[in-house]
N, C-alpha and C positions, 0 to 999 in steps of 0.2 A: 466756761472759760478754755481758752485754748490751752494745749500741752507747754506751749512756750510760754505763755503768760503764767502758768504755774512754776516753771523753772525761776522765772523771773520776777516774780510778785516781791515787791521789797520786804513785805510784810515775814513771807515765809523765808526770806534769806535773814532777817534779821533773828528769827525765830531759831533757824539752823545755827546761828552761830553763837546767840545766847545758850543754848544747850550744851555746845561744844565748851565754852568758856566756864558754864557753872560746873560741869565735872573735872575739867581740868583744875580749876580753883580748889573745887573740892578734895582732890589728889593733892594739890600744895598742902594744903592745911591738914590732910592725915599724914602725909612724910614730913612736915614740920613738927606734928607731936609725935610721932615715931622716933623723930632724931632729937628733939630737944630743944631745938633752935629754927629761927626762921629758916625757910629752904625758898629761894627764888625760883623764878620760873628759869632761869639760865642753870641753875644747879640741876633742877629737875630734869631738864632736858639733856644736859650733860651725863647725867648719872644713867638714861636710858635712850640709848641712840635708837632714832627712828621711831620711837613710840609716839610722840606728838604727831609728827607724819604721817604713822601709819593710822592712827586715830583719826586725823582730819580726811585722809583717803578711803576710810572705812564709812566713816559719816557722810562722806560726799555720793559714793555708791548707795547708800540707803535713801539718800534726798533725792537722787535723780531717779532711783526706782520708784519711789512712791510718788513721785511728781508724773511719772511715766505712766503708772498704772492708773493715774486719775485720782489717787488717794490723798493728796495733799491738802493740806490745810495746817494751819500755824503750830496746833498742838503736835503734829506729826512731824513737823520740820523741828520742834525743839527737842522732840524723843529722837528722831534721828542724829541731831548733835551730839545728844547726851549717848546715845547708844555706841556710836562710832567711837569715841574715847573709852567709853567703858569695854568695848569688846577689844580694843588695842590693849589695855590693861592688861585685860585676862591672857589675850595672846602671847603678849611681850614676858608677862610672867612664867608662863608656861615654858616658853624659848629659853628665858634666863637659867631655868632650874635644871635643864639637862646639860 
């Protein structure tokens, strides 16, 4: 499979989106539990400016890096999506504490 096919493979792209969505919704669940009320995606995003966008950017970099190295498959794509949001969460929590 060529590099371009790895980037554009619909299964890998869907896996990447699912990985990011799973982590994002898991974070919404944790936040709802911590606040004792239902937190919407808009509430979550407004409370953490740039966190969602940073997560998407980091996961995209991981996805493109994995595809460029030839190591792409659907599990790697899911991990890239999940990992990008996780890294953004850690990074933004560290920045907010300072």
